[in-house]
KELO-30414 format. One record per residue (C-alpha): y, x, z; residue in three letters; residue number from 0. Coordinates in steps of 0.5 Angstrom, whole numbers, plus 500, padded with zeros to 3 digits. Layout:
N
Y;X;Z;ALA;NUM
...
//
This chain:
813
395;371;175;MET;0
398;378;171;PRO;1
404;377;167;PHE;2
402;379;161;SER;3
398;373;161;LYS;4
404;369;162;VAL;5
408;372;157;VAL;6
402;370;152;ARG;7
402;363;154;LYS;8
410;361;155;VAL;9
412;357;149;LYS;10
419;353;150;GLY;11
425;350;146;ILE;12
431;354;147;PHE;13
437;352;142;SER;14
444;353;142;THR;15
451;353;138;ARG;16
456;358;139;GLU;17
463;356;141;LYS;18
466;360;135;ASP;19
461;356;130;LYS;20
458;363;128;ARG;21
452;363;124;HIS;22
446;362;128;ARG;23
441;368;128;GLN;24
434;368;131;PRO;25
433;372;137;VAL;26
427;376;138;HIS;27
423;379;144;ALA;28
421;385;143;TYR;29
413;386;144;HIS;30
409;392;143;SER;31
403;392;139;PRO;32
399;393;145;SER;33
401;387;148;SER;34
404;390;154;GLU;35
411;389;156;LEU;36
415;394;153;HIS;37
419;398;159;HIS;38
424;404;160;PRO;39
422;411;162;SER;40
427;413;168;PRO;41
430;418;163;GLU;42
432;412;158;ALA;43
435;408;164;THR;44
439;414;167;SER;45
447;414;165;GLY;46
447;406;164;HIS;47
452;402;168;PRO;48
448;400;174;ASP;49
442;403;173;ASN;50
440;398;167;THR;51
436;399;161;TRP;52
438;397;154;ASP;53
432;394;151;PRO;54
436;394;144;TYR;55
437;401;144;ALA;56
430;402;147;ALA;57
426;399;141;VAL;58
422;404;137;PRO;59
421;404;129;GLN;60
415;400;127;GLY;61
415;396;133;ALA;62
411;389;132;ALA;63
415;382;134;TYR;64
410;378;137;HIS;65
409;370;137;HIS;66
415;365;135;SER;67
418;362;141;ALA;68
422;355;141;VAL;69
425;354;148;MET;70
430;349;150;ASP;71
435;351;156;SER;72
435;343;158;ARG;73
428;343;160;SER;74
430;345;167;GLY;75
426;351;167;LEU;76
428;358;171;ARG;77
425;365;169;PRO;78
420;364;175;ALA;79
418;357;172;ASP;80
417;360;166;LEU;81
413;365;169;TYR;82
408;360;173;ASN;83
408;355;167;GLN;84
407;360;161;ALA;85
404;357;155;GLY;86
399;362;151;SER;87
403;362;144;ASN;88
410;365;147;ALA;89
412;372;148;SER;90
418;373;153;ILE;91
420;380;156;GLY;92
424;380;162;VAL;93
427;387;164;VAL;94
430;388;171;ASN;95
433;395;174;THR;96
428;400;178;GLY;97
421;399;178;PRO;98
421;392;179;SER;99
421;391;171;ILE;100
414;392;172;TYR;101
411;385;174;PRO;102
405;387;176;ALA;103
404;380;180;ASN;104
407;374;182;THR;105
410;376;188;GLN;106
414;382;184;SER;107
417;378;179;TYR;108
420;373;184;HIS;109
422;379;188;ASP;110
426;381;182;SER;111
429;374;181;THR;112
430;372;188;SER;113
437;376;188;ARG;114
439;371;183;SER;115
444;366;184;PRO;116
441;359;186;PRO;117
438;355;181;TYR;118
443;349;178;GLN;119
440;343;176;SER;120
442;339;169;GLN;121
446;334;173;ALA;122
451;339;174;LEU;123
452;339;166;GLY;124
450;342;160;PRO;125
450;350;160;PRO;126
455;354;157;TYR;127
451;359;152;TYR;128
455;365;150;ASP;129
451;369;145;VAL;130
453;376;143;PRO;131
453;379;136;SER;132
447;382;133;VAL;133
446;389;134;VAL;134
440;389;130;GLN;135
438;385;124;PRO;136
434;378;127;GLY;137
435;381;134;ILE;138
441;379;139;ARG;139
442;382;146;ARG;140
442;377;152;VAL;141
446;379;158;ASP;142
446;376;165;SER;143
453;373;162;SER;144
450;369;157;THR;145
447;364;162;PHE;146
452;363;167;ARG;147
449;356;169;GLU;148
443;352;170;ALA;149
436;354;168;PRO;150
438;362;166;PHE;151
443;362;171;ALA;152
444;370;172;ASN;153
438;372;168;ALA;154
439;378;165;HIS;155
436;384;160;ASN;156
430;379;157;PHE;157
429;378;149;VAL;158
427;371;146;ILE;159
422;372;140;ASN;160
424;367;134;ASN;161
428;362;137;ALA;162
432;357;135;THR;163
437;355;140;MET;164
441;348;141;ILE;165
447;348;144;GLN;166
448;342;149;ASN;167
455;342;148;GLY;168
455;340;141;ALA;169
461;335;139;THR;170
460;328;137;GLU;171
460;329;130;GLU;172
455;334;130;GLU;173
451;330;135;LYS;174
452;324;130;ARG;175
449;328;124;GLU;176
443;331;128;GLU;177
441;324;129;GLN;178
442;322;122;GLU;179
438;328;120;ARG;180
432;325;125;ARG;181
433;318;123;ASN;182
432;320;116;LYS;183
426;324;118;LYS;184
423;319;122;GLU;185
424;314;116;THR;186
421;318;111;ARG;187
415;319;115;ALA;188
415;311;116;GLU;189
416;310;108;GLN;190
410;316;107;GLN;191
406;312;112;ARG;192
407;305;110;GLN;193
406;308;102;ALA;194
399;311;105;GLU;195
397;305;108;GLU;196
399;300;102;GLU;197
395;305;098;LYS;198
389;304;102;GLN;199
390;297;102;ALA;200
390;296;095;GLN;201
384;301;094;ASN;202
380;297;099;VAL;203
382;290;095;LEU;204
380;293;089;LYS;205
373;295;091;GLU;206
373;288;095;LEU;207
374;284;088;ALA;208
369;289;084;ALA;209
364;287;089;LYS;210
365;280;090;GLY;211
366;274;085;MET;212
373;272;084;PRO;213
370;266;080;GLY;214
367;263;086;ALA;215
374;262;089;MET;216
378;256;090;LEU;217
383;256;085;ASP;218
380;261;080;SER;219
381;260;073;ARG;220
373;259;072;GLU;221
374;253;076;ARG;222
380;250;073;ALA;223
377;244;072;TYR;224
373;243;078;ALA;225
371;236;081;PRO;226
375;233;086;ARG;227
374;226;090;CYS;228
379;221;087;ASN;229
383;217;091;GLU;230
380;212;095;GLY;231
373;216;094;THR;232
369;218;100;ARG;233
375;217;105;GLN;234
370;216;111;SER;235
366;222;110;LEU;236
373;226;108;ARG;237
376;224;115;ALA;238
370;225;119;ARG;239
370;233;116;ILE;240
377;234;117;LEU;241
377;231;124;ARG;242
372;236;125;TRP;243
375;242;123;GLU;244
382;240;126;ARG;245
378;239;133;ASP;246
378;246;136;THR;247
375;244;143;ARG;248
369;242;140;GLY;249
362;246;140;THR;250
359;244;133;GLU;251
363;250;129;ARG;252
358;249;123;VAL;253
358;243;119;LEU;254
352;242;114;TRP;255
354;236;108;LEU;256
347;235;104;SER;257
346;230;099;GLY;258
342;229;092;PRO;259
344;233;086;ALA;260
350;230;083;ALA;261
352;225;088;VAL;262
359;229;089;GLY;263
358;234;094;LYS;264
362;239;090;SER;265
368;234;089;ALA;266
368;233;097;VAL;267
368;240;098;ALA;268
374;242;093;GLN;269
378;236;096;THR;270
377;238;103;VAL;271
378;245;102;ALA;272
385;244;098;GLU;273
387;240;104;THR;274
386;245;109;LEU;275
389;250;105;LYS;276
396;246;105;LYS;277
395;246;112;GLU;278
394;253;113;GLY;279
387;252;116;LEU;280
382;255;110;LEU;281
380;262;111;GLY;282
375;263;105;ALA;283
370;259;100;VAL;284
365;261;095;PHE;285
362;256;090;PHE;286
355;257;088;PHE;287
353;255;081;SER;288
347;257;078;ARG;289
349;255;071;PRO;290
355;259;071;ASN;291
352;265;074;ASP;292
355;265;081;ARG;293
348;265;085;SER;294
348;273;087;ASP;295
347;273;095;PRO;296
350;280;095;ASP;297
357;278;092;VAL;298
358;272;098;VAL;299
361;277;103;ILE;300
365;281;099;PRO;301
368;275;096;THR;302
369;272;103;LEU;303
372;278;106;VAL;304
377;279;100;TYR;305
380;272;101;GLN;306
381;273;109;LEU;307
384;280;107;ALA;308
389;277;103;LEU;309
390;271;108;LEU;310
391;275;114;ILE;311
395;282;115;PRO;312
392;284;122;GLU;313
385;282;119;TYR;314
386;287;113;GLN;315
388;293;117;ARG;316
382;292;121;ILE;317
378;292;114;VAL;318
381;298;111;ILE;319
379;302;118;LYS;320
372;300;117;GLN;321
372;302;110;PHE;322
375;308;111;VAL;323
370;309;117;LYS;324
364;307;112;ASP;325
366;307;105;PRO;326
359;305;103;VAL;327
359;299;107;ILE;328
356;295;101;PHE;329
350;299;101;ALA;330
348;296;108;ARG;331
344;290;109;THR;332
348;283;109;ARG;333
347;282;116;ARG;334
351;289;118;LEU;335
356;287;113;GLN;336
357;280;116;PHE;337
357;283;123;GLU;338
362;289;121;SER;339
367;286;116;LEU;340
367;278;118;ILE;341
365;278;126;ILE;342
368;284;129;ASN;343
375;284;126;PRO;344
376;277;128;PHE;345
373;279;135;ARG;346
378;284;135;LEU;347
383;279;133;LEU;348
381;274;138;ALA;349
382;280;144;SER;350
389;281;142;GLN;351
391;274;142;GLN;352
391;274;150;ASN;353
389;267;151;GLY;354
394;265;146;ALA;355
391;258;142;SER;356
391;260;135;LYS;357
388;255;129;PRO;358
381;257;127;ARG;359
380;258;120;PHE;360
374;255;115;LEU;361
369;258;111;ILE;362
366;254;106;LEU;363
360;255;102;LEU;364
358;250;097;ASP;365
352;250;093;GLY;366
348;254;098;LEU;367
341;252;094;ASP;368
343;255;088;GLU;369
343;262;091;CYS;370
338;265;087;SER;371
334;268;093;ASN;372
331;263;098;ARG;373
330;268;103;ARG;374
338;269;103;ALA;375
340;262;103;GLN;376
336;262;110;CYS;377
339;268;112;GLU;378
346;266;111;PHE;379
345;260;115;VAL;380
341;264;121;GLU;381
347;269;121;MET;382
352;263;122;ILE;383
349;259;127;SER;384
347;265;131;ASP;385
354;267;131;ASN;386
357;261;132;ALA;387
352;260;138;LEU;388
354;267;141;ALA;389
361;267;141;GLU;390
364;260;140;PRO;391
371;262;142;SER;392
372;266;135;LEU;393
377;262;131;PRO;394
372;261;125;LEU;395
368;255;123;SER;396
363;254;117;TRP;397
362;249;112;MET;398
355;249;108;ILE;399
354;244;102;CYS;400
347;243;099;SER;401
342;239;097;ARG;402
336;238;102;PRO;403
332;243;099;GLU;404
326;245;104;PRO;405
328;252;106;ASP;406
334;249;108;LEU;407
332;243;112;LYS;408
327;248;116;VAL;409
333;253;117;ALA;410
338;247;119;PHE;411
332;244;124;SER;412
332;250;128;SER;413
334;250;136;ASP;414
340;254;135;THR;415
343;250;129;CYS;416
342;244;133;LYS;417
346;247;138;ALA;418
352;248;134;VAL;419
351;244;127;CYS;420
354;238;126;LEU;421
350;234;119;GLN;422
353;229;114;GLU;423
349;226;109;LYS;424
352;224;102;LEU;425
348;217;101;GLU;426
346;214;094;VAL;427
346;207;093;ASP;428
349;205;100;ASP;429
355;200;101;HIS;430
361;205;100;GLU;431
357;209;095;ALA;432
357;203;090;GLN;433
364;202;092;GLY;434
366;209;090;ASP;435
363;209;083;ALA;436
366;203;082;ARG;437
373;206;083;ARG;438
371;212;079;ILE;439
370;207;073;LEU;440
376;203;074;ASP;441
380;210;075;LYS;442
377;213;069;GLY;443
378;207;064;PHE;444
385;206;067;ALA;445
387;214;065;ASP;446
383;213;058;ILE;447
388;207;057;ARG;448
394;211;058;LYS;449
392;216;053;ARG;450
390;211;048;TYR;451
396;205;049;PRO;452
396;204;041;ASP;453
388;204;041;GLN;454
386;200;047;LEU;455
388;193;050;PRO;456
391;192;057;GLY;457
384;189;059;ASP;458
380;194;056;TRP;459
374;194;058;PRO;460
371;188;059;ALA;461
369;186;066;GLY;462
362;185;064;HIS;463
362;192;061;GLN;464
364;195;067;VAL;465
359;191;071;ASP;466
353;193;067;ALA;467
355;201;068;ILE;468
356;200;075;ALA;469
350;197;076;ASP;470
346;202;073;ARG;471
350;208;076;ALA;472
348;204;083;SER;473
352;209;087;GLY;474
351;215;083;HIS;475
358;218;083;LEU;476
355;224;078;GLY;477
353;218;074;PHE;478
359;214;074;ALA;479
363;221;072;SER;480
359;223;066;PHE;481
359;216;063;ILE;482
367;216;064;VAL;483
367;223;061;ARG;484
363;221;055;PHE;485
367;216;054;ILE;486
374;219;054;GLY;487
372;225;050;ASP;488
378;227;046;GLU;489
373;231;041;VAL;490
371;224;039;TYR;491
378;221;040;ASP;492
375;214;040;ASP;493
374;211;047;PRO;494
372;204;044;HIS;495
367;207;040;GLY;496
364;211;045;GLN;497
364;205;050;LEU;498
359;202;045;GLU;499
355;208;044;VAL;500
354;208;052;CYS;501
352;201;053;LEU;502
347;201;047;ARG;503
344;207;051;PHE;504
344;204;057;LEU;505
340;198;054;GLN;506
336;202;049;ARG;507
328;202;049;PRO;508
325;208;052;THR;509
325;214;047;GLY;510
330;211;042;ASN;511
336;216;042;LEU;512
339;214;035;GLU;513
346;215;038;ASP;514
349;220;042;LEU;515
347;221;050;ASN;516
353;220;055;PRO;517
348;223;061;LEU;518
347;229;057;GLN;519
350;233;063;ALA;520
346;229;068;LEU;521
340;231;063;ASP;522
342;238;063;LEU;523
342;238;071;LEU;524
335;235;071;TYR;525
332;240;066;THR;526
335;246;070;GLN;527
331;243;077;ILE;528
325;242;073;LEU;529
325;249;070;SER;530
325;252;077;ASP;531
318;249;078;ILE;532
312;254;076;PRO;533
308;253;070;GLN;534
302;253;074;ALA;535
304;247;079;ILE;536
308;243;074;LEU;537
302;239;072;PRO;538
301;237;079;THR;539
308;235;080;THR;540
308;231;074;LYS;541
302;227;077;ARG;542
305;225;083;ILE;543
312;223;080;LEU;544
308;219;075;GLY;545
304;215;080;LEU;546
310;214;084;PHE;547
314;212;078;ILE;548
309;207;075;HIS;549
306;204;080;TYR;550
309;205;087;SER;551
314;199;086;ASN;552
308;194;084;LEU;553
308;187;088;ASP;554
302;189;092;ALA;555
303;188;099;PRO;556
296;190;102;SER;557
299;197;103;ALA;558
305;202;101;THR;559
304;209;097;LEU;560
306;213;103;VAL;561
306;220;103;ALA;562
299;221;106;ALA;563
296;216;101;VAL;564
299;219;095;HIS;565
296;226;097;ALA;566
289;224;098;ASN;567
289;219;092;PHE;568
290;225;088;LEU;569
286;229;092;GLY;570
291;234;094;LEU;571
292;237;101;GLY;572
298;237;105;GLN;573
300;244;102;ALA;574
299;243;095;ALA;575
302;236;095;PHE;576
309;239;098;ASN;577
308;246;094;ARG;578
309;241;088;ALA;579
315;238;090;LEU;580
318;244;093;HIS;581
324;245;088;ARG;582
325;237;087;LEU;583
328;236;094;HIS;584
335;235;091;SER;585
332;229;087;VAL;586
326;227;091;VAL;587
326;225;098;PHE;588
320;228;101;VAL;589
318;226;108;PRO;590
316;231;113;PRO;591
309;231;116;ALA;592
311;227;122;SER;593
312;222;118;GLU;594
307;222;112;ALA;595
303;217;115;ALA;596
309;212;114;SER;597
314;214;109;LYS;598
313;214;102;PRO;599
317;219;097;ILE;600
323;217;094;GLN;601
327;218;088;ILE;602
335;218;090;TYR;603
337;215;083;HIS;604
334;211;078;ALA;605
337;216;072;SER;606
332;221;074;PHE;607
326;216;073;SER;608
329;215;066;ASP;609
330;222;064;TYR;610
322;223;066;LEU;611
320;217;062;THR;612
324;218;056;ASP;613
321;224;052;PRO;614
327;224;048;ALA;615
331;226;054;ARG;616
326;230;058;SER;617
322;234;052;GLY;618
316;238;056;ALA;619
318;235;062;PHE;620
317;228;060;GLY;621
311;224;063;LEU;622
306;222;058;ASP;623
305;214;060;ALA;624
297;214;056;ASP;625
295;220;060;PHE;626
298;218;067;GLN;627
295;211;066;ASN;628
288;214;065;LEU;629
289;219;070;ASP;630
290;213;075;ILE;631
285;208;073;ALA;632
279;213;073;ILE;633
282;216;080;THR;634
282;209;082;GLY;635
276;207;081;LEU;636
273;212;085;THR;637
276;210;091;TRP;638
275;203;090;LEU;639
267;204;090;LYS;640
268;205;098;TYR;641
271;198;098;CYS;642
264;195;096;HIS;643
261;190;100;LYS;644
255;194;102;ASN;645
260;200;105;TYR;646
262;194;110;SER;647
256;195;114;ASP;648
256;203;115;PHE;649
260;207;120;ASP;650
266;211;118;TYR;651
263;217;121;ASP;652
258;218;116;GLU;653
260;224;112;PRO;654
255;223;107;GLU;655
257;216;105;ILE;656
265;216;106;PHE;657
269;221;102;PRO;658
273;227;106;GLU;659
280;226;106;LEU;660
284;232;104;THR;661
290;231;108;TRP;662
290;227;115;ILE;663
296;227;119;PRO;664
296;227;126;SER;665
299;221;128;ASN;666
293;217;124;ILE;667
286;216;124;THR;668
281;217;118;TYR;669
279;210;118;LYS;670
286;207;118;ILE;671
288;212;112;LEU;672
282;211;108;LEU;673
283;203;109;GLU;674
290;204;107;SER;675
288;208;100;ILE;676
283;203;098;CYS;677
288;197;100;LYS;678
293;200;095;TRP;679
289;203;090;THR;680
286;196;088;PHE;681
292;193;084;THR;682
295;200;081;PRO;683
288;201;079;CYS;684
286;195;075;LEU;685
293;195;072;MET;686
293;202;070;ALA;687
286;200;066;CYS;688
290;194;062;THR;689
295;199;060;ARG;690
290;204;056;ILE;691
290;203;049;PRO;692
284;201;045;LYS;693
283;208;042;ASN;694
284;212;048;ALA;695
280;207;053;SER;696
273;211;051;GLY;697
273;215;058;PRO;698
275;209;062;LEU;699
269;205;059;ILE;700
264;210;061;GLN;701
266;210;068;VAL;702
267;202;068;LEU;703
259;201;065;GLU;704
257;205;072;HIS;705
262;201;076;PHE;706
259;196;081;ASP;707
265;190;082;PHE;708
261;187;088;ASP;709
267;189;092;LEU;710
270;186;099;ASP;711
275;182;096;TYR;712
277;179;102;CYS;713
281;186;103;LYS;714
286;184;099;TRP;715
292;179;099;TRP;716
291;173;094;ASP;717
297;175;091;ASP;718
293;180;088;GLU;719
288;176;084;THR;720
292;177;077;ARG;721
290;184;076;PRO;722
283;183;077;LEU;723
284;177;072;ALA;724
287;181;067;SER;725
282;187;067;LEU;726
277;181;065;ILE;727
281;179;059;LEU;728
283;186;057;TRP;729
275;188;058;LEU;730
274;182;053;THR;731
278;185;048;SER;732
276;193;049;VAL;733
269;192;051;ALA;734
266;186;051;PRO;735
259;188;053;ASN;736
262;189;060;LEU;737
264;182;060;VAL;738
259;175;060;VAL;739
264;169;060;SER;740
263;162;058;HIS;741
268;156;059;ARG;742
266;150;064;MET;743
267;144;067;GLU;744
271;143;073;LEU;745
265;140;077;ASP;746
260;144;073;GLN;747
256;149;077;LEU;748
251;154;075;VAL;749
244;156;078;SER;750
243;158;085;ARG;751
241;165;082;ALA;752
247;166;079;ASP;753
252;163;084;MET;754
258;167;084;PRO;755
260;169;091;LYS;756
267;170;089;THR;757
272;165;086;THR;758
278;168;083;ILE;759
284;163;083;TRP;760
290;165;078;VAL;761
296;162;075;LYS;762
296;162;068;GLY;763
297;158;061;ASP;764
293;157;055;THR;765
296;163;052;ASP;766
293;167;058;PHE;767
286;165;057;VAL;768
285;165;050;GLU;769
281;171;050;PRO;770
276;168;054;LEU;771
276;161;050;LEU;772
272;166;044;GLN;773
275;162;039;GLY;774
274;155;042;ALA;775
280;150;041;ALA;776
285;149;046;LYS;777
285;142;049;MET;778
292;139;050;PRO;779
294;137;057;GLY;780
289;141;060;ILE;781
292;144;067;GLN;782
286;148;069;ARG;783
281;152;066;TYR;784
274;154;069;LYS;785
270;160;067;PHE;786
264;163;069;PHE;787
264;171;069;ILE;788
259;176;070;LYS;789
263;183;070;LEU;790
259;190;069;GLY;791
253;193;066;ARG;792
249;196;071;SER;793
249;191;076;ASN;794
253;185;073;PRO;795
257;181;078;VAL;796
258;173;078;PRO;797
265;170;078;PHE;798
268;163;078;TYR;799
275;164;075;LEU;800
280;159;075;HIS;801
286;159;071;VAL;802
291;154;073;SER;803
298;152;071;LEU;804
300;151;078;MET;805
301;157;083;ASN;806
294;157;086;GLU;807
293;165;086;SER;808
287;167;092;ARG;809
280;169;093;PHE;810
275;164;096;THR;811
268;166;098;TYR;812
//
């Protein structure tokens, strides 16, 4: 390897202090502009002692000084070592006598140094450096006497360019000062690094806060009066949730708490979150609220990451690096944000724990159904459950609270969710809920008494008043909370008067709102829920709800208004029926398709029915009773014609005779479903007819004029005779041309031609039969009346109608 190349590569560190404390001067090695080692001519060396060449005398004017080199004598390198280990940025000239000053190759260089005394290691102690005085500015002569020991023992006649020499033989004081300087330098560097990291952290936290929703956090000012569980309420449920979170060995890392609207899900979530925060197990929360504009799915992940970054310093450092790597991370998809900012950091933290047991942190999403994007709702469930299944060792658990909306029920029914998700339900009107509602009322009234000791006696309110409210609450914790809030409203500052208003409201006739509404907050919630229904679908929704509210709980044992009967009665297919109820799952239970033939829909709490049937409260969403009754009456008569006696002789497979059903679940036959529809229709249809005012009965009378009453009455139970008797009495008043009747003696018979095939026995008094007496005087002491009836116009059907004070309701043939 050419020595010129070695010269260009040598770079070391050499420093020393002079014994006599002389000022340090940089020592330069002369190097010619041609990058070749400058050497003397024979004439330049003649006359010198030992035939040596003085490099200082040989430096020409204008010569260039090559690269800086800092060389440390403590490195243990001899000149030969420097030659072999030379760097590319150093420049050193080594001068010897005779022709050997040209180190044309490695061997010639070693030859020039082989006559030096043996190399001495650092174990012999620090070398003694005697740097001579300056010959020219910036240049020192380095003689063989300069380095008598260690790496440069007996080396002579070479020049070092721009070197800082450190003397190993410094005093203790000098060493201490040098160490202090180093420590200060390191401290300043560490402080600068920490300041830079702190600045980056502040910038990242500001970015997270700007992109997130601080008002959705646990202790935000916006949620200063968030609902909480009263002491003693929802105890068993809260205990199960806390036990689930503390058990890190379980495989179910996701919990779904579902329940109807306003039954206390947010109160449970708030209370659980506060408890876990005290235990250091709460990671982050997000409380959705559509009325409070906390429904944007894009702010959820920044809000969660912000809270986690404040809580876990190690996590914060990882997130900062991610932001430095990708400053526009929030322009990415939610799934990528979830993976990059939540899962990856916890994955890295878990790998650094080396198997150490660490608590897992709970991340809570409350009110997910109020997220403005339904696809985003399901996306959150999918992302969370997928990760929980794929990486069960991550120290994260998730709690999601929501109403049982259809999309979320589908998302949580996936195989992935079933494997990792624990489901809890908040029931309404069960024993625990009823007890909790009573405790809310008792505690609320006790707090009001404390605030108004001069106005209220110790036994206020009376027990029967609390019982009346608790009975109407029926386990609905939201209902009870709204009542307490109304009575204790400090704006009115009159709890006794507010209680009276509340009791009048709960007992008032429908539509009368002379007083204030204690359930205004609940009504606003119901209005918001119904507002989500598209206008084109709302009429169908009201038909479904009207039929259920007005006619589902009648004393008609023949059949139940299961979902499949419900839909077919109204002429709705499966899709139309479920689409009309799609936005109401928070207030209405809708059975799945597999149970549509056996279970009806259910309204979770009577307060929703009260709201719908009270136009003063529900406004445009209210149910028009006259319209509902007319709709059900006319639709019911359409189905009852398939109960005609003549139809009993036909096979149900004949499509030209029997109707086409709109929804036949897979677990029921056509025949059974049609019979169920007809059986259920009888009582609601006849009752709906009698509820229509005379001035609105025109369309119904037109249908009845062509209706054949010769039905197979044996299909119905004996208890269902009264609706038919009531229809006869109603027609006598509204459409007398459709009824022919006269009173008969009990043993009196009619001609064989008019002999009735059906006898109707019904319980009733003289007031009940008064319309049939047609002005005849009532006969005192009469226990039973017998009437001959012909019903219908196109094909009058004869009946015997027996009205008795005794309970003899039945059909006879």
